[in-house]
All heavy atoms as a GROMACS GRO file, in nm:
protein
  593
    1MET      N    1 -10.344   9.988  -0.570
    1MET     CA    2 -10.230  10.045  -0.637
    1MET      C    3 -10.103  10.019  -0.555
    1MET      O    4  -9.994  10.022  -0.611
    1MET     CB    5 -10.250  10.194  -0.658
    1MET     CG    6 -10.367  10.232  -0.747
    1MET     SD    7 -10.389  10.159  -0.909
    1MET     CE    8 -10.239  10.167  -0.992
    2LYS      N    9 -10.122   9.996  -0.426
    2LYS     CA   10 -10.006   9.974  -0.341
    2LYS      C   11  -9.925   9.854  -0.388
    2LYS      O   12  -9.802   9.856  -0.382
    2LYS     CB   13 -10.048   9.955  -0.195
    2LYS     CG   14 -10.093  10.083  -0.130
    2LYS     CD   15 -10.132  10.061   0.015
    2LYS     CE   16 -10.179  10.191   0.076
    2LYS     NZ   17 -10.219  10.174   0.216
    3LYS      N   18  -9.993   9.749  -0.436
    3LYS     CA   19  -9.920   9.631  -0.481
    3LYS      C   20  -9.835   9.658  -0.605
    3LYS      O   21  -9.747   9.582  -0.638
    3LYS     CB   22 -10.012   9.511  -0.500
    3LYS     CG   23 -10.094   9.512  -0.624
    3LYS     CD   24 -10.176   9.383  -0.633
    3LYS     CE   25 -10.250   9.374  -0.763
    3LYS     NZ   26 -10.325   9.249  -0.775
    4PHE      N   27  -9.861   9.770  -0.673
    4PHE     CA   28  -9.782   9.811  -0.789
    4PHE      C   29  -9.678   9.916  -0.752
    4PHE      O   30  -9.615   9.976  -0.840
    4PHE     CB   31  -9.872   9.863  -0.900
    4PHE     CG   32  -9.966   9.760  -0.954
    4PHE    CD1   33 -10.102   9.768  -0.928
    4PHE    CD2   34  -9.919   9.652  -1.027
    4PHE    CE1   35 -10.189   9.673  -0.976
    4PHE    CE2   36 -10.006   9.556  -1.076
    4PHE     CZ   37 -10.142   9.566  -1.050
    5GLY      N   38  -9.664   9.943  -0.623
    5GLY     CA   39  -9.561  10.036  -0.576
    5GLY      C   40  -9.602  10.182  -0.580
    5GLY      O   41  -9.515  10.269  -0.575
    6ILE      N   42  -9.731  10.208  -0.589
    6ILE     CA   43  -9.778  10.347  -0.592
    6ILE      C   44  -9.841  10.380  -0.457
    6ILE      O   45  -9.933  10.312  -0.414
    6ILE     CB   46  -9.881  10.367  -0.705
    6ILE    CG1   47  -9.817  10.335  -0.839
    6ILE    CG2   48  -9.938  10.508  -0.703
    6ILE    CD1   49  -9.913  10.328  -0.955
    7SER      N   50  -9.790  10.483  -0.395
    7SER     CA   51  -9.840  10.519  -0.262
    7SER      C   52  -9.982  10.575  -0.273
    7SER      O   53 -10.022  10.628  -0.378
    7SER     CB   54  -9.749  10.623  -0.196
    7SER     OG   55  -9.765  10.750  -0.257
    8GLU      N   56 -10.053  10.569  -0.164
    8GLU     CA   57 -10.189  10.620  -0.160
    8GLU      C   58 -10.190  10.770  -0.189
    8GLU      O   59 -10.275  10.819  -0.264
    8GLU     CB   60 -10.251  10.593  -0.023
    8GLU     CG   61 -10.396  10.636  -0.012
    8GLU     CD   62 -10.460  10.596   0.121
    8GLU    OE1   63 -10.403  10.512   0.192
    8GLU    OE2   64 -10.567  10.651   0.150
    9THR      N   65 -10.095  10.842  -0.136
    9THR     CA   66 -10.086  10.987  -0.158
    9THR      C   67 -10.061  11.018  -0.305
    9THR      O   68 -10.127  11.105  -0.363
    9THR     CB   69  -9.974  11.048  -0.071
    9THR    OG1   70 -10.003  11.021   0.066
    9THR    CG2   71  -9.963  11.197  -0.093
   10ASP      N   72  -9.966  10.947  -0.366
   10ASP     CA   73  -9.937  10.970  -0.508
   10ASP      C   74 -10.059  10.939  -0.595
   10ASP      O   75 -10.089  11.011  -0.689
   10ASP     CB   76  -9.818  10.886  -0.555
   10ASP     CG   77  -9.686  10.937  -0.501
   10ASP    OD1   78  -9.681  11.053  -0.453
   10ASP    OD2   79  -9.587  10.862  -0.509
   11PHE      N   80 -10.129  10.830  -0.562
   11PHE     CA   81 -10.248  10.795  -0.639
   11PHE      C   82 -10.354  10.903  -0.626
   11PHE      O   83 -10.411  10.947  -0.726
   11PHE     CB   84 -10.304  10.660  -0.594
   11PHE     CG   85 -10.434  10.626  -0.663
   11PHE    CD1   86 -10.433  10.574  -0.791
   11PHE    CD2   87 -10.556  10.650  -0.601
   11PHE    CE1   88 -10.551  10.545  -0.858
   11PHE    CE2   89 -10.675  10.621  -0.666
   11PHE     CZ   90 -10.672  10.568  -0.794
   12LYS      N   91 -10.382  10.945  -0.505
   12LYS     CA   92 -10.485  11.048  -0.484
   12LYS      C   93 -10.448  11.178  -0.553
   12LYS      O   94 -10.534  11.244  -0.612
   12LYS     CB   95 -10.506  11.072  -0.334
   12LYS     CG   96 -10.584  10.962  -0.266
   12LYS     CD   97 -10.606  10.992  -0.120
   12LYS     CE   98 -10.687  10.881  -0.054
   12LYS     NZ   99 -10.711  10.908   0.089
   13ASN      N  100 -10.322  11.215  -0.548
   13ASN     CA  101 -10.278  11.338  -0.615
   13ASN      C  102 -10.298  11.328  -0.767
   13ASN      O  103 -10.344  11.423  -0.831
   13ASN     CB  104 -10.132  11.369  -0.584
   13ASN     CG  105 -10.113  11.419  -0.442
   13ASN    OD1  106 -10.207  11.466  -0.378
   13ASN    ND2  107  -9.992  11.406  -0.391
   14ALA      N  108 -10.264  11.215  -0.824
   14ALA     CA  109 -10.282  11.196  -0.969
   14ALA      C  110 -10.430  11.189  -1.004
   14ALA      O  111 -10.474  11.252  -1.101
   14ALA     CB  112 -10.210  11.070  -1.014
   15TYR      N  113 -10.506  11.115  -0.925
   15TYR     CA  114 -10.649  11.096  -0.952
   15TYR      C  115 -10.725  11.228  -0.950
   15TYR      O  116 -10.817  11.249  -1.027
   15TYR     CB  117 -10.707  10.998  -0.850
   15TYR     CG  118 -10.850  10.960  -0.876
   15TYR    CD1  119 -10.881  10.864  -0.972
   15TYR    CD2  120 -10.954  11.019  -0.805
   15TYR    CE1  121 -11.013  10.828  -0.996
   15TYR    CE2  122 -11.086  10.984  -0.829
   15TYR     CZ  123 -11.115  10.888  -0.924
   15TYR     OH  124 -11.244  10.854  -0.949
   16HIS      N  125 -10.687  11.316  -0.859
   16HIS     CA  126 -10.756  11.443  -0.844
   16HIS      C  127 -10.682  11.558  -0.914
   16HIS      O  128 -10.706  11.674  -0.884
   16HIS     CB  129 -10.776  11.475  -0.695
   16HIS     CG  130 -10.864  11.377  -0.626
   16HIS    ND1  131 -11.000  11.369  -0.648
   16HIS    CD2  132 -10.836  11.280  -0.537
   16HIS    CE1  133 -11.051  11.272  -0.575
   16HIS    NE2  134 -10.955  11.216  -0.507
   17SER      N  135 -10.599  11.525  -1.009
   17SER     CA  136 -10.521  11.627  -1.079
   17SER      C  137 -10.602  11.694  -1.189
   17SER      O  138 -10.704  11.642  -1.236
   17SER     CB  139 -10.396  11.563  -1.141
   17SER     OG  140 -10.432  11.478  -1.248
   18MET      N  141 -10.554  11.809  -1.233
   18MET     CA  142 -10.619  11.881  -1.342
   18MET      C  143 -10.614  11.798  -1.470
   18MET      O  144 -10.710  11.798  -1.548
   18MET     CB  145 -10.553  12.016  -1.365
   18MET     CG  146 -10.623  12.097  -1.473
   18MET     SD  147 -10.552  12.258  -1.504
   18MET     CE  148 -10.595  12.342  -1.352
   19THR      N  149 -10.505  11.725  -1.492
   19THR     CA  150 -10.491  11.643  -1.612
   19THR      C  151 -10.602  11.539  -1.620
   19THR      O  152 -10.665  11.521  -1.724
   19THR     CB  153 -10.353  11.574  -1.613
   19THR    OG1  154 -10.252  11.674  -1.609
   19THR    CG2  155 -10.336  11.488  -1.736
   20VAL      N  156 -10.628  11.471  -1.510
   20VAL     CA  157 -10.734  11.369  -1.507
   20VAL      C  158 -10.871  11.435  -1.521
   20VAL      O  159 -10.956  11.388  -1.596
   20VAL     CB  160 -10.724  11.282  -1.380
   20VAL    CG1  161 -10.846  11.193  -1.365
   20VAL    CG2  162 -10.597  11.199  -1.382
   21ASP      N  163 -10.892  11.545  -1.451
   21ASP     CA  164 -11.020  11.615  -1.461
   21ASP      C  165 -11.050  11.657  -1.605
   21ASP      O  166 -11.161  11.640  -1.653
   21ASP     CB  167 -11.022  11.738  -1.370
   21ASP     CG  168 -11.033  11.702  -1.222
   21ASP    OD1  169 -11.071  11.588  -1.191
   21ASP    OD2  170 -11.004  11.790  -1.139
   22LEU      N  171 -10.949  11.710  -1.675
   22LEU     CA  172 -10.968  11.751  -1.814
   22LEU      C  173 -10.994  11.631  -1.905
   22LEU      O  174 -11.076  11.639  -1.997
   22LEU     CB  175 -10.847  11.830  -1.863
   22LEU     CG  176 -10.830  11.969  -1.801
   22LEU    CD1  177 -10.697  12.030  -1.845
   22LEU    CD2  178 -10.946  12.059  -1.838
   23ALA      N  179 -10.925  11.521  -1.880
   23ALA     CA  180 -10.946  11.400  -1.961
   23ALA      C  181 -11.087  11.346  -1.943
   23ALA      O  182 -11.152  11.305  -2.039
   23ALA     CB  183 -10.842  11.294  -1.927
   24VAL      N  184 -11.136  11.346  -1.820
   24VAL     CA  185 -11.272  11.298  -1.793
   24VAL      C  186 -11.374  11.392  -1.856
   24VAL      O  187 -11.473  11.347  -1.916
   24VAL     CB  188 -11.296  11.284  -1.641
   24VAL    CG1  189 -11.444  11.259  -1.610
   24VAL    CG2  190 -11.210  11.171  -1.584
   25GLN      N  191 -11.350  11.521  -1.847
   25GLN     CA  192 -11.440  11.618  -1.910
   25GLN      C  193 -11.444  11.598  -2.061
   25GLN      O  194 -11.552  11.598  -2.122
   25GLN     CB  195 -11.394  11.760  -1.877
   25GLN     CG  196 -11.484  11.867  -1.933
   25GLN     CD  197 -11.434  12.007  -1.898
   25GLN    OE1  198 -11.327  12.026  -1.843
   25GLN    NE2  199 -11.514  12.106  -1.930
   26ARG      N  200 -11.329  11.577  -2.123
   26ARG     CA  201 -11.322  11.554  -2.268
   26ARG      C  202 -11.396  11.425  -2.305
   26ARG      O  203 -11.469  11.420  -2.403
   26ARG     CB  204 -11.176  11.546  -2.312
   26ARG     CG  205 -11.156  11.512  -2.456
   26ARG     CD  206 -11.187  11.629  -2.547
   26ARG     NE  207 -11.149  11.595  -2.684
   26ARG     CZ  208 -11.224  11.619  -2.788
   26ARG    NH1  209 -11.337  11.684  -2.774
   26ARG    NH2  210 -11.185  11.584  -2.907
   27ALA      N  211 -11.379  11.321  -2.225
   27ALA     CA  212 -11.448  11.194  -2.251
   27ALA      C  213 -11.599  11.213  -2.242
   27ALA      O  214 -11.674  11.161  -2.327
   27ALA     CB  215 -11.401  11.088  -2.152
   28ASP      N  216 -11.645  11.287  -2.144
   28ASP     CA  217 -11.788  11.314  -2.131
   28ASP      C  218 -11.842  11.389  -2.253
   28ASP      O  219 -11.951  11.359  -2.302
   28ASP     CB  220 -11.817  11.395  -2.004
   28ASP     CG  221 -11.806  11.313  -1.877
   28ASP    OD1  222 -11.812  11.189  -1.885
   28ASP    OD2  223 -11.793  11.375  -1.768
   29GLU      N  224 -11.764  11.486  -2.302
   29GLU     CA  225 -11.805  11.561  -2.420
   29GLU      C  226 -11.817  11.468  -2.542
   29GLU      O  227 -11.912  11.479  -2.620
   29GLU     CB  228 -11.705  11.672  -2.451
   29GLU     CG  229 -11.707  11.784  -2.350
   29GLU     CD  230 -11.589  11.881  -2.366
   29GLU    OE1  231 -11.505  11.862  -2.457
   29GLU    OE2  232 -11.581  11.975  -2.286
   30LEU      N  233 -11.722  11.378  -2.558
   30LEU     CA  234 -11.726  11.286  -2.671
   30LEU      C  235 -11.843  11.188  -2.661
   30LEU      O  236 -11.907  11.156  -2.762
   30LEU     CB  237 -11.594  11.210  -2.683
   30LEU     CG  238 -11.475  11.297  -2.724
   30LEU    CD1  239 -11.345  11.217  -2.711
   30LEU    CD2  240 -11.492  11.351  -2.864
   31VAL      N  241 -11.872  11.142  -2.540
   31VAL     CA  242 -11.986  11.052  -2.520
   31VAL      C  243 -12.115  11.122  -2.563
   31VAL      O  244 -12.200  11.062  -2.630
   31VAL     CB  245 -11.995  11.006  -2.372
   31VAL    CG1  246 -12.130  10.946  -2.340
   31VAL    CG2  247 -11.884  10.907  -2.341
   32GLN      N  248 -12.129  11.248  -2.527
   32GLN     CA  249 -12.249  11.322  -2.566
   32GLN      C  250 -12.252  11.349  -2.716
   32GLN      O  251 -12.355  11.333  -2.780
   32GLN     CB  252 -12.256  11.453  -2.488
   32GLN     CG  253 -12.285  11.432  -2.342
   32GLN     CD  254 -12.281  11.562  -2.262
   32GLN    OE1  255 -12.293  11.670  -2.316
   32GLN    NE2  256 -12.264  11.549  -2.132
   33ARG      N  257 -12.138  11.391  -2.772
   33ARG     CA  258 -12.134  11.424  -2.915
   33ARG      C  259 -12.170  11.305  -3.002
   33ARG      O  260 -12.245  11.316  -3.099
   33ARG     CB  261 -11.996  11.474  -2.956
   33ARG     CG  262 -11.989  11.505  -3.105
   33ARG     CD  263 -11.852  11.539  -3.156
   33ARG     NE  264 -11.791  11.645  -3.079
   33ARG     CZ  265 -11.660  11.670  -3.080
   33ARG    NH1  266 -11.579  11.596  -3.153
   33ARG    NH2  267 -11.611  11.767  -3.007
   34TYR      N  268 -12.115  11.189  -2.968
   34TYR     CA  269 -12.138  11.070  -3.050
   34TYR      C  270 -12.250  10.982  -2.999
   34TYR      O  271 -12.274  10.874  -3.051
   34TYR     CB  272 -12.008  10.990  -3.063
   34TYR     CG  273 -11.903  11.065  -3.141
   34TYR    CD1  274 -11.788  11.113  -3.079
   34TYR    CD2  275 -11.919  11.091  -3.276
   34TYR    CE1  276 -11.692  11.183  -3.150
   34TYR    CE2  277 -11.824  11.161  -3.349
   34TYR     CZ  278 -11.711  11.206  -3.284
   34TYR     OH  279 -11.616  11.276  -3.355
   35ARG      N  280 -12.321  11.030  -2.898
   35ARG     CA  281 -12.437  10.959  -2.841
   35ARG      C  282 -12.403  10.814  -2.807
   35ARG      O  283 -12.473  10.720  -2.847
   35ARG     CB  284 -12.554  10.966  -2.935
   35ARG     CG  285 -12.598  11.108  -2.959
   35ARG     CD  286 -12.713  11.114  -3.054
   35ARG     NE  287 -12.746  11.256  -3.078
   35ARG     CZ  288 -12.814  11.298  -3.180
   35ARG    NH1  289 -12.862  11.213  -3.268
   35ARG    NH2  290 -12.838  11.426  -3.196
   36ILE      N  291 -12.295  10.798  -2.735
   36ILE     CA  292 -12.251  10.664  -2.694
   36ILE      C  293 -12.347  10.612  -2.589
   36ILE      O  294 -12.363  10.671  -2.483
   36ILE     CB  295 -12.107  10.667  -2.638
   36ILE    CG1  296 -12.010  10.729  -2.737
   36ILE    CG2  297 -12.063  10.529  -2.593
   36ILE    CD1  298 -11.996  10.654  -2.867
   37ASP      N  299 -12.411  10.500  -2.620
   37ASP     CA  300 -12.504  10.441  -2.525
   37ASP      C  301 -12.469  10.297  -2.492
   37ASP      O  302 -12.542  10.229  -2.422
   37ASP     CB  303 -12.648  10.450  -2.577
   37ASP     CG  304 -12.667  10.380  -2.710
   37ASP    OD1  305 -12.571  10.320  -2.761
   37ASP    OD2  306 -12.780  10.384  -2.762
   38GLY      N  307 -12.356  10.252  -2.544
   38GLY     CA  308 -12.311  10.117  -2.515
   38GLY      C  309 -12.170  10.096  -2.567
   38GLY      O  310 -12.117  10.181  -2.639
   39VAL      N  311 -12.113   9.987  -2.528
   39VAL     CA  312 -11.978   9.953  -2.572
   39VAL      C  313 -11.979   9.810  -2.623
   39VAL      O  314 -12.061   9.730  -2.579
   39VAL     CB  315 -11.874   9.970  -2.459
   39VAL    CG1  316 -11.860  10.116  -2.422
   39VAL    CG2  317 -11.910   9.887  -2.337
   40PRO      N  318 -11.893   9.770  -2.713
   40PRO     CA  319 -11.796   9.856  -2.780
   40PRO      C  320 -11.859   9.939  -2.890
   40PRO      O  321 -11.948   9.893  -2.960
   40PRO     CB  322 -11.695   9.758  -2.837
   40PRO     CG  323 -11.775   9.634  -2.865
   40PRO     CD  324 -11.880   9.630  -2.756
   41ARG      N  325 -11.814  10.060  -2.903
   41ARG     CA  326 -11.853  10.148  -3.012
   41ARG      C  327 -11.728  10.226  -3.052
   41ARG      O  328 -11.660  10.281  -2.968
   41ARG     CB  329 -11.963  10.244  -2.969
   41ARG     CG  330 -12.004  10.336  -3.084
   41ARG     CD  331 -12.132  10.407  -3.057
   41ARG     NE  332 -12.241  10.311  -3.075
   41ARG     CZ  333 -12.368  10.340  -3.054
   41ARG    NH1  334 -12.402  10.459  -3.014
   41ARG    NH2  335 -12.461  10.250  -3.073
   42PHE      N  336 -11.698  10.227  -3.180
   42PHE     CA  337 -11.578  10.291  -3.231
   42PHE      C  338 -11.617  10.409  -3.318
   42PHE      O  339 -11.708  10.399  -3.399
   42PHE     CB  340 -11.495  10.193  -3.315
   42PHE     CG  341 -11.440  10.079  -3.236
   42PHE    CD1  342 -11.515   9.964  -3.218
   42PHE    CD2  343 -11.314  10.086  -3.180
   42PHE    CE1  344 -11.464   9.857  -3.145
   42PHE    CE2  345 -11.263   9.980  -3.107
   42PHE     CZ  346 -11.338   9.866  -3.089
   43ILE      N  347 -11.545  10.518  -3.302
   43ILE     CA  348 -11.560  10.635  -3.388
   43ILE      C  349 -11.432  10.642  -3.470
   43ILE      O  350 -11.322  10.650  -3.415
   43ILE     CB  351 -11.577  10.765  -3.307
   43ILE    CG1  352 -11.684  10.749  -3.199
   43ILE    CG2  353 -11.605  10.882  -3.400
   43ILE    CD1  354 -11.820  10.712  -3.246
   44VAL      N  355 -11.443  10.637  -3.601
   44VAL     CA  356 -11.326  10.638  -3.688
   44VAL      C  357 -11.313  10.776  -3.752
   44VAL      O  358 -11.399  10.816  -3.831
   44VAL     CB  359 -11.335  10.528  -3.795
   44VAL    CG1  360 -11.214  10.530  -3.887
   44VAL    CG2  361 -11.350  10.391  -3.730
   45ASN      N  362 -11.210  10.846  -3.714
   45ASN     CA  363 -11.176  10.978  -3.769
   45ASN      C  364 -11.293  11.077  -3.760
   45ASN      O  365 -11.308  11.165  -3.844
   45ASN     CB  366 -11.128  10.966  -3.914
   45ASN     CG  367 -11.045  11.085  -3.957
   45ASN    OD1  368 -10.988  11.155  -3.873
   45ASN    ND2  369 -11.040  11.109  -4.086
   46GLY      N  370 -11.376  11.060  -3.659
   46GLY     CA  371 -11.488  11.151  -3.640
   46GLY      C  372 -11.598  11.140  -3.744
   46GLY      O  373 -11.694  11.217  -3.742
   47LYS      N  374 -11.586  11.044  -3.835
   47LYS     CA  375 -11.682  11.031  -3.946
   47LYS      C  376 -11.774  10.911  -3.935
   47LYS      O  377 -11.888  10.916  -3.978
   47LYS     CB  378 -11.608  11.020  -4.079
   47LYS     CG  379 -11.530  11.142  -4.118
   47LYS     CD  380 -11.464  11.118  -4.252
   47LYS     CE  381 -11.381  11.235  -4.296
   47LYS     NZ  382 -11.314  11.209  -4.424
   48TYR      N  383 -11.721  10.801  -3.886
   48TYR     CA  384 -11.795  10.674  -3.888
   48TYR      C  385 -11.812  10.622  -3.746
   48TYR      O  386 -11.720  10.627  -3.666
   48TYR     CB  387 -11.721  10.569  -3.971
   48TYR     CG  388 -11.688  10.614  -4.110
   48TYR    CD1  389 -11.560  10.657  -4.143
   48TYR    CD2  390 -11.786  10.616  -4.209
   48TYR    CE1  391 -11.530  10.701  -4.271
   48TYR    CE2  392 -11.757  10.660  -4.338
   48TYR     CZ  393 -11.629  10.701  -4.368
   48TYR     OH  394 -11.599  10.744  -4.495
   49ILE      N  395 -11.930  10.571  -3.719
   49ILE     CA  396 -11.958  10.505  -3.593
   49ILE      C  397 -11.981  10.358  -3.623
   49ILE      O  398 -12.063  10.324  -3.708
   49ILE     CB  399 -12.082  10.564  -3.524
   49ILE    CG1  400 -12.059  10.713  -3.493
   49ILE    CG2  401 -12.116  10.486  -3.397
   49ILE    CD1  402 -12.178  10.784  -3.436
   50ALA      N  403 -11.906  10.274  -3.555
   50ALA     CA  404 -11.918  10.129  -3.578
   50ALA      C  405 -11.941  10.060  -3.444
   50ALA      O  406 -11.875  10.088  -3.346
   50ALA     CB  407 -11.791  10.075  -3.644
   51ASP      N  408 -12.037   9.970  -3.444
   51ASP     CA  409 -12.064   9.888  -3.327
   51ASP      C  410 -12.107   9.749  -3.375
   51ASP      O  411 -12.112   9.723  -3.496
   51ASP     CB  412 -12.168   9.951  -3.236
   51ASP     CG  413 -12.299   9.983  -3.306
   51ASP    OD1  414 -12.327   9.926  -3.413
   51ASP    OD2  415 -12.375  10.065  -3.253
   52VAL      N  416 -12.134   9.660  -3.283
   52VAL     CA  417 -12.169   9.523  -3.320
   52VAL      C  418 -12.294   9.521  -3.408
   52VAL      O  419 -12.300   9.447  -3.506
   52VAL     CB  420 -12.187   9.434  -3.195
   52VAL    CG1  421 -12.238   9.296  -3.232
   52VAL    CG2  422 -12.056   9.423  -3.118
   53ALA      N  423 -12.391   9.605  -3.378
   53ALA     CA  424 -12.514   9.606  -3.457
   53ALA      C  425 -12.487   9.646  -3.602
   53ALA      O  426 -12.541   9.585  -3.694
   53ALA     CB  427 -12.617   9.700  -3.394
   54SER      N  428 -12.404   9.748  -3.622
   54SER     CA  429 -12.378   9.793  -3.759
   54SER      C  430 -12.290   9.695  -3.835
   54SER      O  431 -12.298   9.686  -3.957
   54SER     CB  432 -12.314   9.932  -3.759
   54SER     OG  433 -12.185   9.930  -3.700
   55ALA      N  434 -12.205   9.622  -3.762
   55ALA     CA  435 -12.115   9.526  -3.827
   55ALA      C  436 -12.180   9.391  -3.849
   55ALA      O  437 -12.142   9.317  -3.939
   55ALA     CB  438 -11.987   9.510  -3.744
   56GLY      N  439 -12.274   9.356  -3.766
   56GLY     CA  440 -12.342   9.227  -3.780
   56GLY      C  441 -12.294   9.121  -3.682
   56GLY      O  442 -12.366   9.028  -3.652
   57SER      N  443 -12.170   9.136  -3.634
   57SER     CA  444 -12.119   9.042  -3.534
   57SER      C  445 -11.994   9.102  -3.471
   57SER      O  446 -11.935   9.196  -3.525
   57SER     CB  447 -12.083   8.907  -3.597
   57SER     OG  448 -11.967   8.918  -3.679
   58GLN      N  449 -11.951   9.046  -3.359
   58GLN     CA  450 -11.830   9.094  -3.293
   58GLN      C  451 -11.708   9.076  -3.382
   58GLN      O  452 -11.622   9.164  -3.390
   58GLN     CB  453 -11.810   9.023  -3.160
   58GLN     CG  454 -11.913   9.060  -3.056
   58GLN     CD  455 -11.893   8.985  -2.925
   58GLN    OE1  456 -11.811   8.895  -2.915
   58GLN    NE2  457 -11.970   9.024  -2.825
   59GLU      N  458 -11.703   8.963  -3.448
   59GLU     CA  459 -11.588   8.935  -3.534
   59GLU      C  460 -11.580   9.034  -3.650
   59GLU      O  461 -11.474   9.082  -3.686
   59GLU     CB  462 -11.594   8.792  -3.587
   59GLU     CG  463 -11.580   8.684  -3.480
   59GLU     CD  464 -11.707   8.663  -3.397
   59GLU    OE1  465 -11.818   8.704  -3.440
   59GLU    OE2  466 -11.694   8.608  -3.286
   60ARG      N  467 -11.694   9.063  -3.709
   60ARG     CA  468 -11.697   9.155  -3.824
   60ARG      C  469 -11.672   9.299  -3.781
   60ARG      O  470 -11.628   9.381  -3.862
   60ARG     CB  471 -11.830   9.142  -3.897
   60ARG     CG  472 -11.840   9.006  -3.969
   60ARG     CD  473 -11.967   8.990  -4.046
   60ARG     NE  474 -11.978   9.094  -4.149
   60ARG     CZ  475 -12.090   9.124  -4.211
   60ARG    NH1  476 -12.201   9.058  -4.182
   60ARG    NH2  477 -12.093   9.218  -4.302
   61LEU      N  478 -11.698   9.332  -3.653
   61LEU     CA  479 -11.675   9.467  -3.605
   61LEU      C  480 -11.528   9.505  -3.616
   61LEU      O  481 -11.495   9.613  -3.666
   61LEU     CB  482 -11.722   9.481  -3.459
   61LEU     CG  483 -11.692   9.615  -3.391
   61LEU    CD1  484 -11.757   9.731  -3.467
   61LEU    CD2  485 -11.740   9.611  -3.247
   62ILE      N  486 -11.440   9.417  -3.575
   62ILE     CA  487 -11.296   9.445  -3.583
   62ILE      C  488 -11.255   9.465  -3.728
   62ILE      O  489 -11.179   9.556  -3.761
   62ILE     CB  490 -11.215   9.333  -3.515
   62ILE    CG1  491 -11.253   9.321  -3.367
   62ILE    CG2  492 -11.066   9.358  -3.531
   62ILE    CD1  493 -11.238   9.448  -3.286
   63SER      N  494 -11.306   9.383  -3.816
   63SER     CA  495 -11.275   9.396  -3.958
   63SER      C  496 -11.328   9.528  -4.014
   63SER      O  497 -11.258   9.597  -4.089
   63SER     CB  498 -11.336   9.278  -4.034
   63SER     OG  499 -11.312   9.290  -4.172
   64LEU      N  500 -11.450   9.565  -3.976
   64LEU     CA  501 -11.510   9.690  -4.022
   64LEU      C  502 -11.427   9.809  -3.977
   64LEU      O  503 -11.396   9.899  -4.056
   64LEU     CB  504 -11.653   9.702  -3.972
   64LEU     CG  505 -11.724   9.835  -3.999
   64LEU    CD1  506 -11.735   9.862  -4.149
   64LEU    CD2  507 -11.861   9.836  -3.933
   65VAL      N  508 -11.390   9.811  -3.850
   65VAL     CA  509 -11.310   9.922  -3.798
   65VAL      C  510 -11.176   9.930  -3.872
   65VAL      O  511 -11.131  10.038  -3.909
   65VAL     CB  512 -11.289   9.910  -3.645
   65VAL    CG1  513 -11.187  10.010  -3.594
   65VAL    CG2  514 -11.422   9.928  -3.573
   66GLY      N  515 -11.114   9.816  -3.895
   66GLY     CA  516 -10.988   9.813  -3.970
   66GLY      C  517 -11.004   9.866  -4.110
   66GLY      O  518 -10.922   9.946  -4.157
   67ASP      N  519 -11.110   9.825  -4.178
   67ASP     CA  520 -11.135   9.872  -4.315
   67ASP      C  521 -11.159  10.023  -4.318
   67ASP      O  522 -11.108  10.093  -4.406
   67ASP     CB  523 -11.255   9.800  -4.375
   67ASP     CG  524 -11.230   9.653  -4.403
   67ASP    OD1  525 -11.112   9.611  -4.400
   67ASP    OD2  526 -11.328   9.579  -4.426
   68LEU      N  527 -11.236  10.074  -4.222
   68LEU     CA  528 -11.263  10.218  -4.217
   68LEU      C  529 -11.135  10.296  -4.188
   68LEU      O  530 -11.111  10.402  -4.246
   68LEU     CB  531 -11.369  10.249  -4.113
   68LEU     CG  532 -11.510  10.202  -4.145
   68LEU    CD1  533 -11.602  10.218  -4.024
   68LEU    CD2  534 -11.566  10.275  -4.266
   69ALA      N  535 -11.051  10.242  -4.101
   69ALA     CA  536 -10.925  10.308  -4.068
   69ALA      C  537 -10.834  10.313  -4.190
   69ALA      O  538 -10.771  10.417  -4.218
   69ALA     CB  539 -10.856  10.237  -3.952
   70VAL      N  540 -10.827  10.204  -4.266
   70VAL     CA  541 -10.746  10.202  -4.387
   70VAL      C  542 -10.800  10.304  -4.487
   70VAL      O  543 -10.723  10.379  -4.549
   70VAL     CB  544 -10.743  10.060  -4.449
   70VAL    CG1  545 -10.688  10.062  -4.590
   70VAL    CG2  546 -10.663   9.966  -4.361
   71GLN      N  547 -10.930  10.307  -4.504
   71GLN     CA  548 -10.993  10.402  -4.597
   71GLN      C  549 -10.958  10.545  -4.558
   71GLN      O  550 -10.924  10.627  -4.643
   71GLN     CB  551 -11.143  10.381  -4.597
   71GLN     CG  552 -11.220  10.478  -4.686
   71GLN     CD  553 -11.369  10.451  -4.683
   71GLN    OE1  554 -11.412  10.337  -4.670
   71GLN    NE2  555 -11.447  10.556  -4.693
   72GLU      N  556 -10.968  10.578  -4.431
   72GLU     CA  557 -10.939  10.713  -4.385
   72GLU      C  558 -10.790  10.745  -4.395
   72GLU      O  559 -10.753  10.860  -4.418
   72GLU     CB  560 -10.987  10.732  -4.242
   72GLU     CG  561 -11.136  10.750  -4.233
   72GLU     CD  562 -11.184  10.870  -4.314
   72GLU    OE1  563 -11.142  10.984  -4.285
   72GLU    OE2  564 -11.266  10.851  -4.407
   73HIS      N  565 -10.707  10.646  -4.375
   73HIS     CA  566 -10.562  10.668  -4.385
   73HIS      C  567 -10.520  10.705  -4.527
   73HIS      O  568 -10.426  10.780  -4.548
   73HIS     CB  569 -10.485  10.543  -4.338
   73HIS     CG  570 -10.338  10.561  -4.334
   73HIS    ND1  571 -10.276  10.642  -4.242
   73HIS    CD2  572 -10.240  10.511  -4.412
   73HIS    CE1  573 -10.146  10.640  -4.264
   73HIS    NE2  574 -10.121  10.561  -4.366
   74LYS      N  575 -10.593  10.656  -4.625
   74LYS     CA  576 -10.564  10.686  -4.765
   74LYS      C  577 -10.594  10.830  -4.799
   74LYS      O  578 -10.538  10.885  -4.893
   74LYS     CB  579 -10.645  10.594  -4.858
   74LYS     CG  580 -10.598  10.451  -4.856
   74LYS     CD  581 -10.685  10.366  -4.947
   74LYS     CE  582 -10.641  10.220  -4.942
   74LYS     NZ  583 -10.726  10.136  -5.028
   75HIS      N  584 -10.685  10.892  -4.725
   75HIS     CA  585 -10.726  11.031  -4.756
   75HIS      C  586 -10.634  11.124  -4.685
   75HIS      O  587 -10.598  11.184  -4.623
   75HIS     CB  588 -10.870  11.058  -4.715
   75HIS     CG  589 -10.965  10.978  -4.799
   75HIS    ND1  590 -11.046  10.881  -4.746
   75HIS    CD2  591 -10.991  10.978  -4.931
   75HIS    CE1  592 -11.119  10.827  -4.842
   75HIS    NE2  593 -11.087  10.884  -4.955
   0.00000   0.00000   0.00000
């Protein structure tokens, strides 16, 4: 981080902050709720889980996620 102009002290303070701790805790909760066992895996509006296996290919995954997002945006 030093090469980006961030001091070691500032980095450690941010890394060990309550904000980061809460974000990591929230991420852990989501991993458990959606049973994430690999990446990439997308959750669309809490309703749909999409991954390469469900889409059929990496290319189709992006299209699937886009289609699901459009569908949810309409509601």
